[in-house]
C-alpha positions as a Markdown table, in Angstrom:
| # | Residue | x | y | z |
|---|---|---|---|---|
| 1 | Gly | -90.1 | -25.1 | 193.5 |
| 2 | Ile | -88.5 | -23.8 | 190.2 |
| 3 | Pro | -90.8 | -21.9 | 188.2 |
| 4 | Ile | -92.4 | -20.5 | 191.6 |
| 5 | Pro | -95.6 | -22.9 | 191.3 |
| 6 | Lys | -99.3 | -21.7 | 191.6 |
| 7 | Val | -101.0 | -22.9 | 194.5 |
| 8 | Tyr | -105.0 | -23.5 | 195.1 |
| 9 | Trp | -107.1 | -24.7 | 197.6 |
| 10 | Phe | -110.3 | -27.4 | 197.4 |
| 11 | Lys | -112.7 | -28.0 | 200.2 |
| 12 | Asp | -114.7 | -31.3 | 199.7 |
| 13 | Gly | -113.1 | -31.4 | 195.7 |
| 14 | Lys | -114.2 | -28.1 | 194.6 |
| 15 | Gln | -111.6 | -25.2 | 194.4 |
| 16 | Ile | -111.9 | -22.3 | 196.8 |
| 17 | Ser | -112.5 | -19.2 | 194.8 |
| 18 | Lys | -110.0 | -15.9 | 195.3 |
| 19 | Lys | -112.8 | -13.7 | 195.7 |
| 20 | Asn | -114.5 | -16.1 | 198.0 |
| 21 | Gly | -114.5 | -13.4 | 201.2 |
| 22 | His | -114.8 | -16.0 | 203.4 |
| 23 | Phe | -111.7 | -17.8 | 203.2 |
| 24 | Lys | -108.4 | -15.7 | 203.2 |
| 25 | Met | -105.7 | -17.4 | 201.5 |
| 26 | Ile | -102.0 | -16.3 | 202.6 |
| 27 | Arg | -98.6 | -17.0 | 201.2 |
| 28 | Glu | -95.0 | -16.1 | 203.0 |
| 29 | Glu | -91.8 | -15.5 | 200.9 |
| 30 | Asp | -90.4 | -18.8 | 202.5 |
| 31 | Gly | -93.4 | -20.5 | 200.8 |
| 32 | Thr | -95.7 | -20.6 | 203.6 |
| 33 | Cys | -98.7 | -21.2 | 202.6 |
| 34 | Ser | -101.8 | -21.3 | 204.8 |
| 35 | Leu | -105.7 | -21.0 | 204.6 |
| 36 | His | -107.8 | -18.8 | 206.8 |
| 37 | Val | -111.2 | -18.4 | 208.3 |
| 38 | Glu | -111.9 | -15.4 | 210.3 |
| 39 | Glu | -115.5 | -16.7 | 211.7 |
| 40 | Thr | -116.0 | -20.8 | 211.2 |
| 41 | Thr | -119.6 | -21.8 | 210.9 |
| 42 | Asn | -121.1 | -25.4 | 210.7 |
| 43 | Asp | -120.9 | -25.4 | 206.8 |
| 44 | Asp | -116.9 | -25.2 | 206.8 |
| 45 | Asp | -116.8 | -28.5 | 208.4 |
| 46 | Gly | -116.0 | -30.7 | 205.6 |
| 47 | Asn | -112.3 | -32.0 | 203.4 |
| 48 | Tyr | -109.2 | -29.4 | 202.4 |
| 49 | Thr | -106.9 | -30.0 | 200.0 |
| 50 | Phe | -103.7 | -27.8 | 199.0 |
| 51 | Met | -102.1 | -28.3 | 195.5 |
| 52 | Ala | -99.0 | -26.5 | 194.3 |
| 53 | Ala | -98.6 | -26.8 | 190.4 |
| 54 | Asn | -95.8 | -25.8 | 188.2 |
| 55 | Pro | -94.3 | -26.9 | 184.7 |
| 56 | Gln | -92.3 | -29.7 | 186.4 |
| 57 | Gly | -95.2 | -31.3 | 187.9 |
| 58 | Arg | -97.7 | -31.0 | 191.1 |
| 59 | Ile | -97.9 | -32.0 | 194.6 |
| 60 | Ser | -100.9 | -31.9 | 197.4 |
| 61 | Cys | -101.8 | -32.6 | 201.0 |
| 62 | Ser | -105.3 | -32.9 | 202.7 |
| 63 | Gly | -106.7 | -32.4 | 206.1 |
| 64 | Arg | -109.8 | -32.6 | 207.7 |
| 65 | Leu | -111.6 | -29.5 | 209.4 |
| 66 | Met | -114.4 | -30.8 | 212.0 |
| 67 | Val | -116.1 | -27.8 | 213.5 |
| 68 | Gln | -117.6 | -27.8 | 216.9 |
| 69 | Thr | -120.7 | -25.8 | 218.7 |
| 70 | Pro | -119.1 | -23.9 | 221.2 |
| 71 | Pro | -120.7 | -24.8 | 224.7 |
| 72 | Leu | -123.3 | -22.4 | 226.0 |
| 73 | Arg | -123.6 | -21.0 | 229.1 |
| 74 | Gly | -126.4 | -20.4 | 231.5 |
| 75 | Arg | -128.3 | -17.9 | 230.2 |
| 76 | Leu | -130.9 | -15.9 | 231.7 |
| 77 | Ser | -134.8 | -16.7 | 231.1 |
| 78 | Thr | -137.0 | -14.3 | 229.7 |
| 79 | Ala | -139.5 | -15.0 | 232.4 |
| 80 | Ile | -140.4 | -12.8 | 235.0 |
| 81 | Gln | -136.7 | -12.3 | 237.3 |
| 82 | Ser | -136.9 | -13.2 | 240.7 |
| 83 | His | -136.9 | -10.4 | 243.2 |
| 84 | Arg | -133.9 | -11.3 | 244.8 |
| 85 | Gly | -132.1 | -9.9 | 241.2 |
| 86 | Arg | -131.0 | -11.0 | 237.8 |
| 87 | Ser | -127.6 | -11.4 | 239.3 |
| 88 | Arg | -129.2 | -15.0 | 240.7 |
| 89 | Val | -129.9 | -17.8 | 237.8 |
| 90 | Ser | -131.9 | -20.8 | 238.6 |
| 91 | Glu | -130.2 | -24.3 | 237.9 |
| 92 | Arg | -132.8 | -25.1 | 235.9 |
| 93 | Asp | -132.5 | -22.1 | 233.8 |
| 94 | Arg | -128.8 | -22.7 | 232.5 |
| 95 | Glu | -128.4 | -24.9 | 229.3 |
| 96 | Pro | -126.4 | -28.0 | 229.9 |
| 97 | Leu | -123.1 | -28.1 | 227.6 |
| 98 | Gln | -124.0 | -29.0 | 223.8 |
| 99 | Glu | -121.4 | -31.5 | 222.0 |
| 100 | Arg | -121.3 | -32.3 | 218.4 |
| 101 | Phe | -120.8 | -35.9 | 217.2 |
| 102 | Phe | -119.7 | -37.0 | 213.5 |
| 103 | Arg | -120.3 | -39.7 | 211.7 |
| 104 | Pro | -117.1 | -41.7 | 210.5 |
| 105 | Tyr | -115.2 | -40.9 | 207.7 |
| 106 | Phe | -112.2 | -42.4 | 206.1 |
| 107 | Leu | -109.7 | -39.8 | 205.5 |
| 108 | Gln | -107.4 | -42.9 | 203.8 |
| 109 | Ala | -108.3 | -46.0 | 202.5 |
| 110 | Pro | -105.9 | -48.7 | 200.5 |
| 111 | Gly | -107.4 | -50.1 | 196.7 |
| 112 | Asp | -107.1 | -53.3 | 195.5 |
| 113 | Met | -104.5 | -54.9 | 196.2 |
| 114 | Val | -101.5 | -57.9 | 194.8 |
| 115 | Ala | -99.3 | -59.6 | 197.7 |
| 116 | His | -97.3 | -62.2 | 197.3 |
| 117 | Glu | -97.8 | -65.3 | 199.5 |
| 118 | Gly | -95.5 | -65.8 | 202.0 |
| 119 | Arg | -95.0 | -61.9 | 202.6 |
| 120 | Leu | -96.2 | -59.6 | 205.0 |
| 121 | Cys | -99.0 | -57.7 | 203.5 |
| 122 | Arg | -100.3 | -54.5 | 205.7 |
| 123 | Leu | -103.7 | -52.8 | 204.9 |
| 124 | Asp | -103.5 | -49.3 | 206.4 |
| 125 | Cys | -106.5 | -46.9 | 207.1 |
| 126 | Lys | -107.2 | -43.5 | 208.8 |
| 127 | Val | -110.8 | -42.7 | 210.1 |
| 128 | Ser | -111.8 | -39.1 | 211.7 |
| 129 | Gly | -115.1 | -39.0 | 214.0 |
| 130 | Leu | -116.5 | -38.2 | 217.0 |
| 131 | Pro | -116.8 | -40.4 | 219.2 |
| 132 | Pro | -113.9 | -42.0 | 217.8 |
| 133 | Pro | -115.2 | -45.2 | 215.7 |
| 134 | Asp | -114.7 | -48.9 | 215.9 |
| 135 | Leu | -113.4 | -50.5 | 213.4 |
| 136 | Met | -114.1 | -54.5 | 211.8 |
| 137 | Trp | -112.4 | -55.9 | 209.2 |
| 138 | Leu | -114.3 | -58.8 | 207.4 |
| 139 | Arg | -113.4 | -61.1 | 204.9 |
| 140 | Asn | -115.5 | -62.3 | 202.1 |
| 141 | Gly | -118.7 | -60.9 | 204.4 |
| 142 | Lys | -116.8 | -62.9 | 207.6 |
| 143 | Pro | -115.2 | -60.9 | 210.3 |
| 144 | Val | -111.1 | -61.1 | 210.5 |
| 145 | Leu | -110.7 | -62.4 | 213.8 |
| 146 | Pro | -107.1 | -61.5 | 215.5 |
| 147 | Asp | -104.7 | -64.9 | 215.4 |
| 148 | Ala | -101.0 | -65.5 | 215.1 |
| 149 | Thr | -101.1 | -64.5 | 211.3 |
| 150 | His | -103.4 | -61.7 | 211.6 |
| 151 | Lys | -103.0 | -58.8 | 213.5 |
| 152 | Met | -104.9 | -55.3 | 213.9 |
| 153 | Leu | -103.0 | -52.2 | 214.9 |
| 154 | Ile | -103.8 | -48.4 | 215.8 |
| 155 | Arg | -100.7 | -45.9 | 215.7 |
| 156 | Glu | -100.4 | -42.4 | 217.5 |
| 157 | Asn | -101.6 | -40.9 | 214.1 |
| 158 | Gly | -104.5 | -42.5 | 214.1 |
| 159 | Val | -103.7 | -45.1 | 211.1 |
| 160 | His | -105.5 | -48.4 | 211.4 |
| 161 | Ser | -103.7 | -51.6 | 210.2 |
| 162 | Leu | -104.7 | -55.0 | 209.7 |
| 163 | Leu | -101.6 | -57.5 | 209.2 |
| 164 | Ile | -101.3 | -60.5 | 207.5 |
| 165 | Asp | -97.6 | -62.2 | 207.8 |
| 166 | Pro | -97.1 | -64.7 | 206.3 |
| 167 | Leu | -99.9 | -64.2 | 204.2 |
| 168 | Arg | -101.4 | -67.4 | 202.6 |
| 169 | Gln | -103.8 | -68.2 | 199.6 |
| 170 | Asn | -106.4 | -68.9 | 201.5 |
| 171 | Asp | -106.3 | -65.0 | 202.3 |
| 172 | Ala | -106.9 | -63.7 | 199.2 |
| 173 | Gly | -110.7 | -62.0 | 199.0 |
| 174 | Ile | -112.7 | -59.1 | 199.2 |
| 175 | Tyr | -111.8 | -56.9 | 202.2 |
| 176 | Thr | -114.6 | -54.7 | 204.1 |
| 177 | Cys | -113.5 | -52.3 | 206.6 |
| 178 | Ile | -116.6 | -50.7 | 208.9 |
| 179 | Ala | -115.9 | -47.9 | 210.8 |
| 180 | Thr | -119.2 | -47.3 | 213.8 |
| 181 | Asn | -119.7 | -45.0 | 216.3 |
| 182 | Lys | -123.1 | -43.5 | 217.9 |
| 183 | Thr | -123.8 | -41.4 | 214.9 |
| 184 | Gly | -123.6 | -44.2 | 212.2 |
| 185 | Gln | -121.2 | -46.5 | 210.3 |
| 186 | Asn | -118.8 | -45.8 | 207.4 |
| 187 | Ser | -117.2 | -48.7 | 205.2 |
| 188 | Phe | -114.8 | -49.0 | 202.3 |
| 189 | Ser | -113.8 | -52.3 | 200.5 |
| 190 | Leu | -111.2 | -54.0 | 198.0 |
| 191 | Glu | -109.8 | -57.0 | 196.9 |
| 192 | Leu | -106.6 | -58.7 | 197.7 |
| 193 | Ser | -105.4 | -61.3 | 195.2 |
| 194 | Val | -102.4 | -63.8 | 196.5 |
| 195 | Val | -99.2 | -64.5 | 193.7 |
| 196 | Glu | -98.3 | -68.1 | 194.8 |
| 197 | Lys | -95.6 | -68.2 | 196.1 |
| 198 | Glu | -92.6 | -69.0 | 193.5 |
| 199 | Val | -91.1 | -72.4 | 194.3 |
| 200 | Lys | -87.4 | -72.5 | 194.0 |
| 201 | Lys | -85.1 | -75.1 | 192.8 |
| 202 | Ala | -81.3 | -75.9 | 192.0 |
| 203 | Pro | -80.1 | -76.6 | 188.3 |
| 204 | Val | -80.4 | -80.3 | 188.0 |
| 205 | Ile | -78.8 | -81.8 | 184.6 |
| 206 | Leu | -81.0 | -84.2 | 183.1 |
| 207 | Glu | -78.5 | -85.1 | 180.2 |
| 208 | Arg | -74.9 | -83.9 | 180.2 |
| 209 | Leu | -72.6 | -83.2 | 177.6 |
| 210 | Gln | -70.8 | -85.9 | 175.7 |
| 211 | Asn | -67.4 | -86.1 | 174.8 |
| 212 | Cys | -67.5 | -86.3 | 170.2 |
| 213 | Gly | -65.3 | -85.6 | 167.2 |
| 214 | Val | -66.5 | -84.1 | 164.0 |
| 215 | Pro | -63.9 | -83.8 | 160.6 |
| 216 | Glu | -62.8 | -80.4 | 160.2 |
| 217 | Gly | -65.3 | -78.2 | 158.1 |
| 218 | His | -68.5 | -80.2 | 159.4 |
| 219 | Pro | -70.8 | -78.7 | 161.9 |
| 220 | Val | -70.9 | -80.0 | 165.5 |
| 221 | Arg | -73.7 | -79.7 | 168.4 |
| 222 | Leu | -73.1 | -79.5 | 172.2 |
| 223 | Glu | -76.0 | -80.6 | 173.3 |
| 224 | Cys | -77.5 | -80.8 | 176.9 |
| 225 | Arg | -80.5 | -80.8 | 179.4 |
| 226 | Val | -81.1 | -79.0 | 182.3 |
| 227 | Ile | -84.5 | -78.2 | 184.4 |
| 228 | Gly | -85.0 | -75.6 | 187.8 |
| 229 | Met | -86.7 | -73.3 | 189.2 |
| 230 | Pro | -86.6 | -70.1 | 188.3 |
| 231 | Pro | -85.4 | -71.4 | 184.8 |
| 232 | Pro | -81.5 | -71.3 | 185.3 |
| 233 | Ile | -79.2 | -68.6 | 183.2 |
| 234 | Tyr | -76.5 | -71.0 | 181.2 |
| 235 | Phe | -73.0 | -70.0 | 180.7 |
| 236 | Trp | -70.5 | -71.2 | 178.0 |
| 237 | Lys | -66.6 | -71.6 | 178.5 |
| 238 | Lys | -64.2 | -72.9 | 176.2 |
| 239 | Asp | -60.7 | -74.3 | 178.1 |
| 240 | Asn | -62.4 | -71.7 | 180.9 |
| 241 | Glu | -62.9 | -68.8 | 178.9 |
| 242 | Thr | -66.2 | -67.4 | 178.3 |
| 243 | Ile | -67.8 | -67.8 | 175.0 |
| 244 | Pro | -69.5 | -64.3 | 174.1 |
| 245 | Pro | -72.7 | -64.8 | 173.0 |
| 246 | His | -72.7 | -63.8 | 169.4 |
| 247 | Arg | -69.0 | -65.6 | 168.6 |
| 248 | Glu | -68.4 | -65.9 | 164.8 |
| 249 | Arg | -69.8 | -69.6 | 163.9 |
| 250 | Met | -71.0 | -70.3 | 167.1 |
| 251 | Ser | -74.6 | -69.8 | 168.3 |
| 252 | Met | -76.6 | -70.8 | 171.4 |
| 253 | His | -79.5 | -72.3 | 171.5 |
| 254 | Gln | -82.3 | -73.3 | 174.1 |
| 255 | Asp | -86.0 | -73.8 | 174.8 |
| 256 | Ala | -88.9 | -74.4 | 177.4 |
| 257 | Thr | -87.9 | -77.6 | 178.2 |
| 258 | Gly | -84.1 | -77.2 | 179.7 |
| 259 | Tyr | -82.6 | -78.4 | 176.1 |
| 260 | Val | -79.5 | -76.3 | 176.1 |
| 261 | Cys | -77.4 | -76.5 | 172.3 |
| 262 | Leu | -73.9 | -74.7 | 171.3 |
| 263 | Leu | -73.6 | -75.1 | 167.6 |
| 264 | Ile | -70.8 | -74.8 | 165.3 |
| 265 | Gln | -70.8 | -74.4 | 162.1 |
| 266 | Pro | -68.6 | -75.4 | 160.3 |
| 267 | Ala | -66.2 | -76.4 | 162.8 |
| 268 | Lys | -62.3 | -75.5 | 162.5 |
| 269 | Lys | -59.2 | -76.8 | 164.3 |
| 270 | Val | -59.1 | -74.0 | 166.6 |
| 271 | Asp | -62.5 | -75.3 | 167.8 |
| 272 | Ala | -60.7 | -78.1 | 169.9 |
| 273 | Gly | -60.6 | -77.9 | 173.2 |
| 274 | Trp | -62.7 | -78.8 | 176.8 |
| 275 | Tyr | -66.1 | -77.1 | 176.3 |
| 276 | Thr | -68.0 | -76.5 | 180.1 |
| 277 | Leu | -71.9 | -75.6 | 180.2 |
| 278 | Ser | -73.1 | -73.9 | 183.4 |
| 279 | Ala | -76.5 | -73.8 | 184.6 |
| 280 | Lys | -77.3 | -70.9 | 187.4 |
| 281 | Asn | -80.7 | -69.2 | 189.4 |
| 282 | Glu | -81.1 | -67.9 | 192.7 |
| 283 | Ala | -81.5 | -72.0 | 194.3 |
| 284 | Gly | -77.9 | -72.7 | 192.9 |
| 285 | Ile | -75.3 | -73.7 | 190.1 |
| 286 | Val | -74.1 | -76.5 | 188.3 |
| 287 | Ser | -71.9 | -77.4 | 185.3 |
| 288 | Cys | -70.9 | -80.5 | 183.1 |
| 289 | Thr | -67.8 | -80.3 | 180.7 |
| 290 | Ala | -66.9 | -82.8 | 177.8 |
| 291 | Arg | -64.3 | -82.7 | 174.8 |
| 292 | Leu | -64.4 | -81.8 | 171.1 |
| 293 | Asp | -62.0 | -83.4 | 168.9 |
| 294 | Ile | -61.7 | -81.8 | 165.1 |
| 295 | Tyr | -60.1 | -84.3 | 162.7 |
| 296 | Ala | -58.5 | -83.2 | 159.8 |
| 297 | Gln | -59.9 | -84.2 | 156.1 |
| 298 | Trp | -59.1 | -87.5 | 154.6 |
| 299 | His | -57.8 | -87.8 | 151.1 |
| 300 | Gln | -58.5 | -91.2 | 148.6 |
| 301 | Gln | -55.2 | -91.8 | 148.0 |
| 302 | Ile | -55.0 | -92.8 | 144.3 |
| 303 | Ser | -53.0 | -96.3 | 144.0 |
| 304 | Gln | -49.8 | -96.1 | 142.0 |
| 305 | Pro | -49.5 | -99.4 | 139.1 |
| 306 | Ile | -47.0 | -101.9 | 139.3 |
| 307 | Lys | -43.8 | -101.5 | 137.4 |
| 308 | Phe | -42.9 | -104.8 | 135.4 |
| 309 | Arg | -39.1 | -104.6 | 134.7 |
| 310 | Ser | -37.8 | -105.7 | 131.2 |
| 311 | Ser | -36.8 | -108.8 | 130.0 |
| 312 | Ser | -33.0 | -107.6 | 129.9 |
| 313 | Thr | -32.6 | -108.5 | 133.6 |
| 314 | Arg | -29.6 | -109.9 | 135.9 |
| 315 | Tyr | -30.8 | -113.1 | 135.4 |
| 316 | Ala | -30.2 | -113.2 | 131.7 |
| 317 | His | -26.9 | -111.6 | 131.6 |
| 318 | Leu | -25.9 | -114.1 | 134.3 |
| 319 | Thr | -27.2 | -117.3 | 132.0 |
| 320 | Gly | -25.4 | -115.1 | 129.0 |
| 321 | Gln | -21.8 | -115.9 | 131.3 |
| 322 | Gly | -22.4 | -120.0 | 131.0 |
| 323 | Leu | -24.6 | -120.1 | 134.3 |
| 324 | Asp | -27.7 | -122.1 | 134.7 |
| 325 | Ile | -29.7 | -121.2 | 137.8 |
| 326 | Phe | -32.5 | -124.0 | 137.4 |
| 327 | Ser | -29.5 | -127.0 | 136.6 |
| 328 | Ala | -28.4 | -126.0 | 140.6 |
| 329 | Phe | -31.9 | -127.4 | 142.1 |
| 330 | Ser | -32.4 | -131.3 | 142.1 |
| 331 | Pro | -35.3 | -132.7 | 139.6 |
| 332 | Ile | -38.8 | -132.9 | 141.4 |
| 333 | Glu | -40.6 | -136.3 | 140.4 |
| 334 | Ser | -43.9 | -134.4 | 140.7 |
| 335 | Pro | -43.9 | -130.8 | 140.1 |
| 336 | Ala | -46.4 | -128.5 | 140.9 |
| 337 | Arg | -48.3 | -127.0 | 138.4 |
| 338 | Phe | -48.8 | -123.2 | 138.3 |
| 339 | Ser | -51.1 | -121.3 | 136.4 |
| 340 | Ser | -49.9 | -118.7 | 134.2 |
| 341 | Pro | -50.1 | -115.1 | 135.7 |
| 342 | Ser | -51.6 | -112.5 | 134.0 |
| 343 | Gln | -48.4 | -110.6 | 134.2 |
| 344 | Pro | -45.0 | -112.4 | 132.8 |
| 345 | Val | -42.7 | -112.9 | 136.0 |
| 346 | Val | -39.9 | -111.1 | 136.3 |
| 347 | Glu | -37.1 | -111.6 | 138.6 |
| 348 | Ser | -36.7 | -110.4 | 142.2 |
| 349 | Glu | -34.3 | -107.8 | 143.0 |
| 350 | Glu | -33.0 | -109.8 | 146.0 |
| 351 | Leu | -31.0 | -112.0 | 143.3 |
C-alpha cells in the first residue's frame, strides 16, 4: 500500500507484542508478512489475525492454528530390564498413539439477515474441530429438514451452507446452527427477516384526459387518474414533444391516489394542441391523449344609435313637384289603425 502500511498480529483478539520472544514477525521486501513460532506448545492453539493499516484504510485476515500432541514412540520401562538386553522392549511397555480432540469452533458465522421473498437465501458458516463436527440447523427451535426448497451443502473449503430457494414468508424466524463432535458442541443464532414480495401491476387508467377549451388568459387543468404497482412514473407531451418539469406557466401535480394533473396558468393561444400523459412502471406503460383549445376573449359590442333622416326627404321633394303618392292607392273602407310610433315616421331609402 501507499504509504507503506504498518502490520499487526493478534492471537485470540489480543495484540502480540514485538517484544514477545516466543513469536518472530518477519516482513519481506515484496510485502510478504509471516509469523514464526520456533517451538509450539498447547498454548499456541487459537485464532490468529493479521492486520495492515495506513491513513487510507486497513485490511485484515484470520486463521485458526490447531496444535496436536505428537505421537509417542515406545519407551523403555524404568523397571528392571530383561536379561535379554535393553534393545528388546515388550509390547506392553509401548504407549499407544495419542490423538488430540478439539471442541467445535465457528470461524465464520453470519449475523442477522434481511432477504426478499421469492429469491435465493444463503446462510454460510465455517467451523473447525476434531473430529470434524456434524452440523444441524434449527428454525425457531425445530430442525430444518432438507426438501425441495431447503438444502444443506458442504464445500471443499469447509464452508457449510443452508440454501433456501425460493424464500417464502414462513421461512422467517430465528435460525440456530449447532456443531457437535465427541468433545462437545458449539452454536450461533441469527434472525432472518423476509421482505414481502412486491406485486407488480401494469398501470391502468381509471379516469382519462378530457378534451376541453378555455378562453385565453384563464387557467386550465388537464386531469387524469392512474394506478399501478409499483407507482408509475409520469410523462407529459404536447404535440409529441416532451414537456419539461419546469416549463413557464405549467406545473405538474400528482398524489398517492393516482391523481395526475397538468396546470396551465394562464393559458395562451400557443398552448392549444394535443396533450398526452404516459404512465410507466416495471410491469408496463399506458397513455391517453386529449385536445386543448384556447379561445379568443369575447368583447361586448356597444350598440350604435339609429339615425333618422330630416323632413326634407325625397318624398317632400316629389310632392313639391305636384305628385301625390297617397292618391295612387284606392281608399280603404276600414283602414287599420296604427299606434303612433315613438319616433317620427321616415321614408325608406328604397323609394
